All heavy atoms as TSV, in Angstrom:
chain	resi	resn	atom	element	x	y	z
A	1	ILE	N	N	1.225	-17.525	13.985
A	1	ILE	CA	C	2.403	-17.721	13.158
A	1	ILE	C	C	2.080	-18.673	12.003
A	1	ILE	O	O	2.667	-18.585	10.938
A	1	ILE	CB	C	3.606	-18.185	14.013
A	1	ILE	CG1	C	4.917	-17.999	13.272
A	1	ILE	CG2	C	3.463	-19.612	14.430
A	1	ILE	CD1	C	5.460	-16.649	13.242
A	2	ARG	N	N	1.132	-19.563	12.246
A	2	ARG	CA	C	0.710	-20.501	11.197
A	2	ARG	C	C	0.218	-19.748	9.955
A	2	ARG	O	O	0.624	-20.049	8.841
A	2	ARG	CB	C	-0.382	-21.428	11.727
A	2	ARG	CG	C	-0.912	-22.420	10.715
A	2	ARG	CD	C	-1.997	-23.305	11.299
A	2	ARG	NE	N	-1.590	-23.987	12.505
A	2	ARG	CZ	C	-0.943	-25.152	12.540
A	2	ARG	NH1	N	-0.648	-25.761	11.416
A	2	ARG	NH2	N	-0.603	-25.707	13.680
A	3	MET	N	N	-0.636	-18.775	10.167
A	3	MET	CA	C	-1.190	-18.032	9.037
A	3	MET	C	C	-0.115	-17.179	8.352
A	3	MET	O	O	-0.158	-16.989	7.138
A	3	MET	CB	C	-2.366	-17.166	9.488
A	3	MET	CG	C	-3.563	-17.984	9.967
A	3	MET	SD	S	-4.106	-19.271	8.814
A	3	MET	CE	C	-4.617	-18.312	7.428
A	4	VAL	N	N	0.817	-16.676	9.113
A	4	VAL	CA	C	1.931	-15.912	8.530
A	4	VAL	C	C	2.737	-16.821	7.609
A	4	VAL	O	O	3.077	-16.438	6.487
A	4	VAL	CB	C	2.820	-15.307	9.635
A	4	VAL	CG1	C	4.104	-14.733	9.048
A	4	VAL	CG2	C	2.067	-14.244	10.410
A	5	LEU	N	N	3.047	-18.025	8.071
A	5	LEU	CA	C	3.794	-18.973	7.244
A	5	LEU	C	C	3.023	-19.307	5.965
A	5	LEU	O	O	3.598	-19.309	4.871
A	5	LEU	CB	C	4.093	-20.253	8.023
A	5	LEU	CG	C	5.160	-20.148	9.101
A	5	LEU	CD1	C	5.177	-21.415	9.950
A	5	LEU	CD2	C	6.532	-19.897	8.491
A	6	VAL	N	N	1.742	-19.569	6.102
A	6	VAL	CA	C	0.919	-19.904	4.936
A	6	VAL	C	C	0.949	-18.753	3.934
A	6	VAL	O	O	1.123	-18.967	2.732
A	6	VAL	CB	C	-0.526	-20.243	5.355
A	6	VAL	CG1	C	-1.453	-20.328	4.147
A	6	VAL	CG2	C	-0.553	-21.550	6.143
A	7	LYS	N	N	0.806	-17.524	4.405
A	7	LYS	CA	C	0.828	-16.356	3.508
A	7	LYS	C	C	2.191	-16.207	2.838
A	7	LYS	O	O	2.264	-15.949	1.639
A	7	LYS	CB	C	0.501	-15.091	4.284
A	7	LYS	CG	C	0.822	-13.826	3.491
A	7	LYS	CD	C	-0.288	-12.882	3.421
A	7	LYS	CE	C	-0.024	-11.600	2.695
A	7	LYS	NZ	N	0.717	-11.627	1.491
A	8	LEU	N	N	3.267	-16.360	3.608
A	8	LEU	CA	C	4.600	-16.211	3.030
A	8	LEU	C	C	4.877	-17.293	1.982
A	8	LEU	O	O	5.465	-17.006	0.933
A	8	LEU	CB	C	5.662	-16.236	4.128
A	8	LEU	CG	C	5.671	-15.030	5.069
A	8	LEU	CD1	C	6.617	-15.276	6.234
A	8	LEU	CD2	C	6.038	-13.762	4.322
A	9	PHE	N	N	4.456	-18.521	2.254
A	9	PHE	CA	C	4.613	-19.586	1.264
A	9	PHE	C	C	3.781	-19.282	0.018
A	9	PHE	O	O	4.237	-19.464	-1.104
A	9	PHE	CB	C	4.219	-20.948	1.832
A	9	PHE	CG	C	5.241	-21.544	2.756
A	9	PHE	CD1	C	4.888	-21.967	4.030
A	9	PHE	CD2	C	6.553	-21.724	2.355
A	9	PHE	CE1	C	5.830	-22.529	4.878
A	9	PHE	CE2	C	7.500	-22.279	3.193
A	9	PHE	CZ	C	7.138	-22.687	4.466
A	10	ASP	N	N	2.565	-18.817	0.241
A	10	ASP	CA	C	1.686	-18.483	-0.880
A	10	ASP	C	C	2.273	-17.346	-1.720
A	10	ASP	O	O	2.213	-17.394	-2.945
A	10	ASP	CB	C	0.301	-18.105	-0.354
A	10	ASP	CG	C	-0.709	-17.949	-1.456
A	10	ASP	OD1	O	-0.804	-18.863	-2.307
A	10	ASP	OD2	O	-1.403	-16.911	-1.474
A	11	ASP	N	N	2.831	-16.342	-1.068
A	11	ASP	CA	C	3.449	-15.225	-1.786
A	11	ASP	C	C	4.569	-15.697	-2.710
A	11	ASP	O	O	4.793	-15.132	-3.768
A	11	ASP	CB	C	4.013	-14.193	-0.814
A	11	ASP	CG	C	2.943	-13.386	-0.109
A	11	ASP	OD1	O	1.762	-13.469	-0.507
A	11	ASP	OD2	O	3.286	-12.677	0.861
A	12	ARG	N	N	5.273	-16.741	-2.293
A	12	ARG	CA	C	6.373	-17.282	-3.099
A	12	ARG	C	C	5.916	-18.405	-4.026
A	12	ARG	O	O	6.730	-19.013	-4.708
A	12	ARG	CB	C	7.474	-17.805	-2.183
A	12	ARG	CG	C	8.208	-16.699	-1.460
A	12	ARG	CD	C	9.239	-17.283	-0.513
A	12	ARG	NE	N	10.047	-16.242	0.062
A	12	ARG	CZ	C	11.245	-15.889	-0.387
A	12	ARG	NH1	N	11.765	-16.506	-1.411
A	12	ARG	NH2	N	11.919	-14.929	0.188
A	13	GLN	N	N	4.626	-18.690	-3.992
A	13	GLN	CA	C	4.042	-19.765	-4.794
A	13	GLN	C	C	4.731	-21.101	-4.522
A	13	GLN	O	O	4.950	-21.913	-5.419
A	13	GLN	CB	C	4.084	-19.414	-6.279
A	13	GLN	CG	C	3.292	-18.184	-6.606
A	13	GLN	CD	C	3.380	-17.780	-8.057
A	13	GLN	OE1	O	4.147	-18.325	-8.837
A	13	GLN	NE2	N	2.561	-16.813	-8.429
A	14	LEU	N	N	5.058	-21.311	-3.265
A	14	LEU	CA	C	5.677	-22.560	-2.831
A	14	LEU	C	C	4.594	-23.426	-2.193
A	14	LEU	O	O	3.952	-23.021	-1.223
A	14	LEU	CB	C	6.797	-22.294	-1.826
A	14	LEU	CG	C	7.544	-23.502	-1.290
A	14	LEU	CD1	C	8.227	-24.262	-2.427
A	14	LEU	CD2	C	8.579	-23.079	-0.273
A	15	VAL	N	N	4.379	-24.587	-2.762
A	15	VAL	CA	C	3.353	-25.496	-2.264
A	15	VAL	C	C	3.909	-26.311	-1.108
A	15	VAL	O	O	4.909	-27.018	-1.257
A	15	VAL	CB	C	2.872	-26.444	-3.393
A	15	VAL	CG1	C	1.847	-27.428	-2.863
A	15	VAL	CG2	C	2.318	-25.645	-4.552
A	16	VAL	N	N	3.292	-26.155	0.048
A	16	VAL	CA	C	3.658	-26.951	1.224
A	16	VAL	C	C	2.381	-27.529	1.818
A	16	VAL	O	O	1.312	-26.927	1.746
A	16	VAL	CB	C	4.417	-26.131	2.288
A	16	VAL	CG1	C	5.757	-25.663	1.792
A	16	VAL	CG2	C	3.601	-24.962	2.767
A	17	SER	N	N	2.522	-28.682	2.411
A	17	SER	CA	C	1.359	-29.334	3.015
A	17	SER	C	C	1.048	-28.715	4.374
A	17	SER	O	O	1.923	-28.105	5.005
A	17	SER	CB	C	1.643	-30.822	3.193
A	17	SER	OG	O	2.643	-30.998	4.171
A	18	PRO	N	N	-0.182	-28.883	4.837
A	18	PRO	CA	C	-0.513	-28.425	6.189
A	18	PRO	C	C	0.372	-29.096	7.247
A	18	PRO	O	O	0.669	-28.497	8.277
A	18	PRO	CB	C	-1.980	-28.837	6.361
A	18	PRO	CG	C	-2.513	-28.910	4.970
A	18	PRO	CD	C	-1.360	-29.379	4.123
A	19	GLU	N	N	0.796	-30.321	6.981
A	19	GLU	CA	C	1.672	-31.023	7.921
A	19	GLU	C	C	3.029	-30.328	8.027
A	19	GLU	O	O	3.616	-30.262	9.111
A	19	GLU	CB	C	1.871	-32.481	7.494
A	19	GLU	CG	C	0.626	-33.342	7.617
A	19	GLU	CD	C	-0.354	-33.149	6.464
A	19	GLU	OE1	O	0.043	-32.694	5.370
A	19	GLU	OE2	O	-1.544	-33.429	6.675
A	20	THR	N	N	3.532	-29.820	6.908
A	20	THR	CA	C	4.809	-29.109	6.922
A	20	THR	C	C	4.692	-27.826	7.741
A	20	THR	O	O	5.554	-27.531	8.569
A	20	THR	CB	C	5.272	-28.785	5.491
A	20	THR	OG1	O	5.404	-30.000	4.758
A	20	THR	CG2	C	6.596	-28.053	5.491
A	21	VAL	N	N	3.619	-27.087	7.530
A	21	VAL	CA	C	3.396	-25.868	8.308
A	21	VAL	C	C	3.252	-26.230	9.786
A	21	VAL	O	O	3.842	-25.579	10.657
A	21	VAL	CB	C	2.161	-25.094	7.802
A	21	VAL	CG1	C	1.852	-23.905	8.695
A	21	VAL	CG2	C	2.368	-24.643	6.363
A	22	GLY	N	N	2.494	-27.289	10.068
A	22	GLY	CA	C	2.320	-27.739	11.448
A	22	GLY	C	C	3.628	-28.160	12.098
A	22	GLY	O	O	3.818	-27.985	13.301
A	23	TYR	N	N	4.530	-28.704	11.311
A	23	TYR	CA	C	5.847	-29.091	11.809
A	23	TYR	C	C	6.674	-27.849	12.164
A	23	TYR	O	O	7.376	-27.820	13.175
A	23	TYR	CB	C	6.577	-29.928	10.764
A	23	TYR	CG	C	7.994	-30.272	11.134
A	23	TYR	CD1	C	8.256	-31.319	12.014
A	23	TYR	CD2	C	9.058	-29.545	10.620
A	23	TYR	CE1	C	9.562	-31.629	12.372
A	23	TYR	CE2	C	10.363	-29.853	10.970
A	23	TYR	CZ	C	10.610	-30.898	11.850
A	23	TYR	OH	O	11.901	-31.198	12.202
A	24	LEU	N	N	6.577	-26.824	11.338
A	24	LEU	CA	C	7.384	-25.617	11.535
A	24	LEU	C	C	6.916	-24.764	12.716
A	24	LEU	O	O	7.744	-24.196	13.439
A	24	LEU	CB	C	7.372	-24.769	10.266
A	24	LEU	CG	C	8.111	-25.335	9.064
A	24	LEU	CD1	C	7.805	-24.515	7.816
A	24	LEU	CD2	C	9.601	-25.384	9.325
A	25	VAL	N	N	5.618	-24.657	12.899
A	25	VAL	CA	C	5.053	-23.721	13.883
A	25	VAL	C	C	5.677	-23.858	15.276
A	25	VAL	O	O	6.132	-22.859	15.834
A	25	VAL	CB	C	3.519	-23.822	13.926
A	25	VAL	CG1	C	2.942	-23.090	15.134
A	25	VAL	CG2	C	2.920	-23.269	12.644
A	26	PRO	N	N	5.739	-25.027	15.876
A	26	PRO	CA	C	6.301	-25.082	17.231
A	26	PRO	C	C	7.834	-25.041	17.274
A	26	PRO	O	O	8.420	-24.979	18.349
A	26	PRO	CB	C	5.789	-26.413	17.775
A	26	PRO	CG	C	5.582	-27.259	16.577
A	26	PRO	CD	C	5.174	-26.312	15.470
A	27	ARG	N	N	8.477	-25.058	16.128
A	27	ARG	CA	C	9.940	-25.168	16.096
A	27	ARG	C	C	10.668	-23.878	15.736
A	27	ARG	O	O	11.882	-23.838	15.793
A	27	ARG	CB	C	10.331	-26.272	15.110
A	27	ARG	CG	C	9.970	-27.643	15.634
A	27	ARG	CD	C	10.172	-28.732	14.590
A	27	ARG	NE	N	9.930	-30.036	15.170
A	27	ARG	CZ	C	8.737	-30.571	15.374
A	27	ARG	NH1	N	7.650	-29.893	15.028
A	27	ARG	NH2	N	8.612	-31.768	15.905
A	28	ILE	N	N	9.933	-22.848	15.349
A	28	ILE	CA	C	10.597	-21.589	15.009
A	28	ILE	C	C	10.192	-20.518	16.015
A	28	ILE	O	O	9.164	-20.636	16.695
A	28	ILE	CB	C	10.279	-21.124	13.571
A	28	ILE	CG1	C	8.795	-20.776	13.395
A	28	ILE	CG2	C	10.709	-22.161	12.554
A	28	ILE	CD1	C	8.481	-20.098	12.071
A	29	ASP	N	N	11.010	-19.465	16.089
A	29	ASP	CA	C	10.665	-18.331	16.934
A	29	ASP	C	C	9.376	-17.711	16.439
A	29	ASP	O	O	9.097	-17.699	15.249
A	29	ASP	CB	C	11.765	-17.278	16.886
A	29	ASP	CG	C	13.028	-17.711	17.601
A	29	ASP	OD1	O	12.955	-18.611	18.457
A	29	ASP	OD2	O	14.086	-17.135	17.288
A	30	ARG	N	N	8.630	-17.171	17.354
A	30	ARG	CA	C	7.365	-16.546	16.991
A	30	ARG	C	C	7.601	-15.099	16.593
A	30	ARG	O	O	7.224	-14.173	17.318
A	30	ARG	CB	C	6.392	-16.615	18.160
A	30	ARG	CG	C	5.919	-18.038	18.452
A	30	ARG	CD	C	4.816	-17.973	19.455
A	30	ARG	NE	N	3.809	-18.966	19.486
A	30	ARG	CZ	C	3.153	-19.540	18.512
A	30	ARG	NH1	N	3.437	-19.252	17.296
A	30	ARG	NH2	N	2.216	-20.421	18.724
A	31	SER	N	N	8.250	-14.927	15.463
A	31	SER	CA	C	8.491	-13.577	14.951
A	31	SER	C	C	8.373	-13.592	13.435
A	31	SER	O	O	8.578	-14.624	12.789
A	31	SER	CB	C	9.879	-13.079	15.351
A	31	SER	OG	O	10.887	-13.785	14.644
A	32	LEU	N	N	8.074	-12.442	12.893
A	32	LEU	CA	C	7.966	-12.316	11.455
A	32	LEU	C	C	9.322	-12.561	10.802
A	32	LEU	O	O	9.408	-13.206	9.756
A	32	LEU	CB	C	7.422	-10.930	11.092
A	32	LEU	CG	C	7.093	-10.668	9.635
A	32	LEU	CD1	C	6.151	-11.720	9.077
A	32	LEU	CD2	C	6.512	-9.283	9.467
A	33	ALA	N	N	10.372	-12.094	11.432
A	33	ALA	CA	C	11.720	-12.286	10.883
A	33	ALA	C	C	12.072	-13.772	10.799
A	33	ALA	O	O	12.630	-14.229	9.794
A	33	ALA	CB	C	12.743	-11.556	11.733
A	34	ALA	N	N	11.743	-14.536	11.823
A	34	ALA	CA	C	12.030	-15.973	11.821
A	34	ALA	C	C	11.209	-16.679	10.744
A	34	ALA	O	O	11.721	-17.543	10.027
A	34	ALA	CB	C	11.738	-16.576	13.187
A	35	ALA	N	N	9.952	-16.312	10.621
A	35	ALA	CA	C	9.091	-16.922	9.602
A	35	ALA	C	C	9.623	-16.620	8.207
A	35	ALA	O	O	9.719	-17.518	7.364
A	35	ALA	CB	C	7.659	-16.410	9.753
A	36	ARG	N	N	9.994	-15.374	7.978
A	36	ARG	CA	C	10.549	-15.005	6.665
A	36	ARG	C	C	11.827	-15.771	6.365
A	36	ARG	O	O	12.036	-16.237	5.249
A	36	ARG	CB	C	10.832	-13.506	6.614
A	36	ARG	CG	C	9.620	-12.671	6.414
A	36	ARG	CD	C	9.992	-11.216	6.265
A	36	ARG	NE	N	8.819	-10.404	6.058
A	36	ARG	CZ	C	8.682	-9.177	6.502
A	36	ARG	NH1	N	9.663	-8.600	7.171
A	36	ARG	NH2	N	7.582	-8.508	6.266
A	37	SER	N	N	12.680	-15.895	7.361
A	37	SER	CA	C	13.951	-16.582	7.179
A	37	SER	C	C	13.747	-18.055	6.815
A	37	SER	O	O	14.380	-18.572	5.888
A	37	SER	CB	C	14.777	-16.462	8.462
A	37	SER	OG	O	15.965	-17.177	8.361
A	38	VAL	N	N	12.857	-18.718	7.513
A	38	VAL	CA	C	12.587	-20.134	7.259
A	38	VAL	C	C	11.944	-20.324	5.893
A	38	VAL	O	O	12.326	-21.222	5.131
A	38	VAL	CB	C	11.709	-20.734	8.385
A	38	VAL	CG1	C	11.172	-22.093	8.000
A	38	VAL	CG2	C	12.498	-20.820	9.671
A	39	VAL	N	N	10.982	-19.483	5.555
A	39	VAL	CA	C	10.311	-19.591	4.258
A	39	VAL	C	C	11.310	-19.342	3.127
A	39	VAL	O	O	11.332	-20.076	2.132
A	39	VAL	CB	C	9.102	-18.629	4.174
A	39	VAL	CG1	C	8.573	-18.534	2.754
A	39	VAL	CG2	C	8.006	-19.092	5.123
A	40	GLU	N	N	12.148	-18.335	3.288
A	40	GLU	CA	C	13.152	-18.040	2.262
A	40	GLU	C	C	14.115	-19.209	2.084
A	40	GLU	O	O	14.415	-19.618	0.956
A	40	GLU	CB	C	13.929	-16.783	2.637
A	40	GLU	CG	C	14.978	-16.402	1.618
A	40	GLU	CD	C	15.777	-15.193	2.035
A	40	GLU	OE1	O	15.294	-14.387	2.849
A	40	GLU	OE2	O	16.906	-15.057	1.531
A	41	ALA	N	N	14.594	-19.763	3.187
A	41	ALA	CA	C	15.527	-20.892	3.114
A	41	ALA	C	C	14.864	-22.112	2.486
A	41	ALA	O	O	15.476	-22.810	1.658
A	41	ALA	CB	C	16.059	-21.218	4.507
A	42	LEU	N	N	13.639	-22.388	2.857
A	42	LEU	CA	C	12.922	-23.532	2.296
A	42	LEU	C	C	12.644	-23.325	0.810
A	42	LEU	O	O	12.783	-24.264	0.011
A	42	LEU	CB	C	11.617	-23.759	3.065
A	42	LEU	CG	C	10.858	-25.040	2.790
A	42	LEU	CD1	C	11.718	-26.260	3.032
A	42	LEU	CD2	C	9.610	-25.118	3.643
A	43	ASP	N	N	12.313	-22.116	0.433
A	43	ASP	CA	C	12.074	-21.803	-0.977
A	43	ASP	C	C	13.353	-22.003	-1.794
A	43	ASP	O	O	13.322	-22.629	-2.851
A	43	ASP	CB	C	11.561	-20.372	-1.112
A	43	ASP	CG	C	11.118	-20.017	-2.525
A	43	ASP	OD1	O	10.656	-20.920	-3.256
A	43	ASP	OD2	O	11.228	-18.846	-2.893
A	44	ARG	N	N	14.469	-21.486	-1.305
A	44	ARG	CA	C	15.744	-21.652	-2.020
A	44	ARG	C	C	16.105	-23.121	-2.175
A	44	ARG	O	O	16.515	-23.573	-3.248
A	44	ARG	CB	C	16.872	-20.924	-1.290
A	44	ARG	CG	C	16.992	-19.475	-1.701
A	44	ARG	CD	C	18.229	-18.815	-1.116
A	44	ARG	NE	N	17.894	-18.341	0.226
A	44	ARG	CZ	C	18.516	-18.695	1.334
A	44	ARG	NH1	N	19.551	-19.473	1.303
A	44	ARG	NH2	N	18.124	-18.228	2.497
A	45	ALA	N	N	15.953	-23.886	-1.098
A	45	ALA	CA	C	16.288	-25.311	-1.141
A	45	ALA	C	C	15.370	-26.065	-2.093
A	45	ALA	O	O	15.825	-26.912	-2.866
A	45	ALA	CB	C	16.210	-25.913	0.258
A	46	ALA	N	N	14.084	-25.760	-2.049
A	46	ALA	CA	C	13.124	-26.444	-2.923
A	46	ALA	C	C	13.415	-26.124	-4.391
A	46	ALA	O	O	13.375	-27.017	-5.239
A	46	ALA	CB	C	11.694	-26.043	-2.559
A	47	LEU	N	N	13.739	-24.873	-4.673
A	47	LEU	CA	C	14.049	-24.492	-6.053
A	47	LEU	C	C	15.322	-25.163	-6.547
A	47	LEU	O	O	15.378	-25.659	-7.668
A	47	LEU	CB	C	14.196	-22.973	-6.166
A	47	LEU	CG	C	12.908	-22.168	-6.187
A	47	LEU	CD1	C	13.220	-20.680	-6.124
A	47	LEU	CD2	C	12.093	-22.484	-7.410
A	48	SER	N	N	16.341	-25.183	-5.730
A	48	SER	CA	C	17.618	-25.756	-6.168
A	48	SER	C	C	17.535	-27.269	-6.353
A	48	SER	O	O	18.261	-27.836	-7.162
A	48	SER	CB	C	18.735	-25.401	-5.192
A	48	SER	OG	O	18.573	-26.072	-3.967
A	49	ARG	N	N	16.644	-27.907	-5.607
A	49	ARG	CA	C	16.513	-29.370	-5.699
A	49	ARG	C	C	15.342	-29.798	-6.568
A	49	ARG	O	O	15.074	-30.987	-6.705
A	49	ARG	CB	C	16.349	-29.952	-4.306
A	49	ARG	CG	C	17.564	-29.685	-3.448
A	49	ARG	CD	C	17.322	-30.098	-2.048
A	49	ARG	NE	N	18.408	-29.613	-1.208
A	49	ARG	CZ	C	18.602	-30.004	0.015
A	49	ARG	NH1	N	17.792	-30.886	0.559
A	49	ARG	NH2	N	19.600	-29.516	0.711
A	50	HIS	N	N	14.595	-28.821	-7.060
A	50	HIS	CA	C	13.411	-29.101	-7.885
A	50	HIS	C	C	12.425	-29.997	-7.139
A	50	HIS	O	O	11.921	-30.975	-7.666
A	50	HIS	CB	C	13.800	-29.733	-9.230
A	50	HIS	CG	C	14.785	-28.920	-9.990
A	50	HIS	ND1	N	14.451	-27.731	-10.595
A	50	HIS	CD2	C	16.101	-29.097	-10.219
A	50	HIS	CE1	C	15.513	-27.232	-11.179
A	50	HIS	NE2	N	16.535	-28.029	-10.970
A	51	LYS	N	N	12.187	-29.652	-5.866
A	51	LYS	CA	C	11.257	-30.396	-5.021
A	51	LYS	C	C	10.233	-29.440	-4.430
A	51	LYS	O	O	10.426	-28.229	-4.442
A	51	LYS	CB	C	12.000	-31.081	-3.873
A	51	LYS	CG	C	12.933	-32.173	-4.291
A	51	LYS	CD	C	13.521	-32.853	-3.081
A	51	LYS	CE	C	14.366	-34.040	-3.477
A	51	LYS	NZ	N	14.859	-34.774	-2.320
A	52	SER	N	N	9.188	-30.023	-3.873
A	52	SER	CA	C	8.212	-29.204	-3.150
A	52	SER	C	C	8.720	-28.988	-1.726
A	52	SER	O	O	9.714	-29.570	-1.312
A	52	SER	CB	C	6.850	-29.903	-3.121
A	52	SER	OG	O	6.941	-31.099	-2.384
A	53	GLY	N	N	8.025	-28.154	-0.992
A	53	GLY	CA	C	8.404	-27.877	0.390
A	53	GLY	C	C	7.910	-28.959	1.321
A	53	GLY	O	O	6.921	-28.783	2.030
A	54	SER	N	N	8.586	-30.075	1.343
A	54	SER	CA	C	8.157	-31.218	2.153
A	54	SER	C	C	8.561	-31.054	3.617
A	54	SER	O	O	9.402	-30.225	3.965
A	54	SER	CB	C	8.777	-32.501	1.607
A	54	SER	OG	O	10.179	-32.483	1.809
A	55	ARG	N	N	7.977	-31.879	4.456
A	55	ARG	CA	C	8.308	-31.862	5.871
A	55	ARG	C	C	9.763	-32.260	6.086
A	55	ARG	O	O	10.465	-31.692	6.920
A	55	ARG	CB	C	7.378	-32.814	6.634
A	55	ARG	CG	C	7.551	-32.704	8.134
A	55	ARG	CD	C	7.347	-34.092	8.766
A	55	ARG	NE	N	7.877	-34.181	10.089
A	55	ARG	CZ	C	9.159	-34.440	10.380
A	55	ARG	NH1	N	10.038	-34.598	9.460
A	55	ARG	NH2	N	9.563	-34.530	11.622
A	56	ALA	N	N	10.238	-33.246	5.323
A	56	ALA	CA	C	11.634	-33.679	5.439
A	56	ALA	C	C	12.592	-32.552	5.060
A	56	ALA	O	O	13.606	-32.335	5.734
A	56	ALA	CB	C	11.882	-34.896	4.554
A	57	LEU	N	N	12.266	-31.816	4.023
A	57	LEU	CA	C	13.098	-30.683	3.622
A	57	LEU	C	C	13.039	-29.586	4.692
A	57	LEU	O	O	14.059	-28.967	5.002
A	57	LEU	CB	C	12.650	-30.145	2.264
A	57	LEU	CG	C	13.508	-29.044	1.647
A	57	LEU	CD1	C	14.956	-29.499	1.484
A	57	LEU	CD2	C	12.942	-28.639	0.290
A	58	ALA	N	N	11.879	-29.376	5.273
A	58	ALA	CA	C	11.740	-28.390	6.349
A	58	ALA	C	C	12.607	-28.776	7.538
A	58	ALA	O	O	13.277	-27.922	8.128
A	58	ALA	CB	C	10.278	-28.264	6.771
A	59	ALA	N	N	12.634	-30.061	7.884
A	59	ALA	CA	C	13.470	-30.522	8.988
A	59	ALA	C	C	14.941	-30.286	8.686
A	59	ALA	O	O	15.718	-29.862	9.554
A	59	ALA	CB	C	13.205	-31.998	9.267
A	60	GLU	N	N	15.327	-30.543	7.464
A	60	GLU	CA	C	16.715	-30.317	7.052
A	60	GLU	C	C	17.085	-28.838	7.134
A	60	GLU	O	O	18.176	-28.483	7.596
A	60	GLU	CB	C	16.893	-30.837	5.621
A	60	GLU	CG	C	18.307	-30.813	5.139
A	60	GLU	CD	C	18.420	-31.380	3.721
A	60	GLU	OE1	O	17.716	-32.359	3.403
A	60	GLU	OE2	O	19.208	-30.799	2.955
A	61	ILE	N	N	16.185	-27.984	6.700
A	61	ILE	CA	C	16.417	-26.540	6.739
A	61	ILE	C	C	16.554	-26.064	8.186
A	61	ILE	O	O	17.457	-25.290	8.514
A	61	ILE	CB	C	15.277	-25.774	6.027
A	61	ILE	CG1	C	15.265	-26.113	4.545
A	61	ILE	CG2	C	15.369	-24.274	6.251
A	61	ILE	CD1	C	16.555	-25.840	3.803
A	62	LEU	N	N	15.666	-26.520	9.054
A	62	LEU	CA	C	15.752	-26.124	10.455
A	62	LEU	C	C	17.058	-26.579	11.083
A	62	LEU	O	O	17.669	-25.844	11.858
A	62	LEU	CB	C	14.560	-26.672	11.246
A	62	LEU	CG	C	13.201	-26.044	10.942
A	62	LEU	CD1	C	12.131	-26.661	11.832
A	62	LEU	CD2	C	13.230	-24.536	11.105
A	63	ALA	N	N	17.488	-27.776	10.745
A	63	ALA	CA	C	18.764	-28.263	11.284
A	63	ALA	C	C	19.911	-27.389	10.790
A	63	ALA	O	O	20.833	-27.068	11.547
A	63	ALA	CB	C	18.979	-29.715	10.875
A	64	GLY	N	N	19.842	-26.984	9.536
A	64	GLY	CA	C	20.881	-26.130	8.973
A	64	GLY	C	C	20.894	-24.734	9.573
A	64	GLY	O	O	21.932	-24.098	9.643
A	65	LEU	N	N	19.729	-24.279	9.999
A	65	LEU	CA	C	19.626	-22.959	10.633
A	65	LEU	C	C	19.928	-23.033	12.115
A	65	LEU	O	O	19.939	-22.013	12.796
A	65	LEU	CB	C	18.224	-22.375	10.417
A	65	LEU	CG	C	17.837	-22.015	8.991
A	65	LEU	CD1	C	16.378	-21.581	8.930
A	65	LEU	CD2	C	18.739	-20.919	8.446
A	66	GLY	N	N	20.137	-24.236	12.617
A	66	GLY	CA	C	20.437	-24.405	14.037
A	66	GLY	C	C	19.230	-24.275	14.932
A	66	GLY	O	O	19.328	-23.931	16.103
A	67	VAL	N	N	18.063	-24.583	14.397
A	67	VAL	CA	C	16.820	-24.473	15.187
A	67	VAL	C	C	16.460	-25.824	15.744
A	67	VAL	O	O	16.628	-26.837	15.164
A	67	VAL	CB	C	15.666	-23.937	14.302
A	67	VAL	CG1	C	14.376	-23.919	15.073
A	67	VAL	CG2	C	16.013	-22.558	13.802
């Protein structure tokens, strides 16, 4: 799932640290749909706030998704 997340982030040209990916891996369902959903939500949040995909933003997104 780690490599799927990295590819999905790369496809969206969203820069995230390895720590952010490492934070997400054990906290999301192991499915392509879950990975896409998290990446999409993180991308939208990062764009609207003009921030990178940080670990703190990832935690906020997961909380908002109820994960």
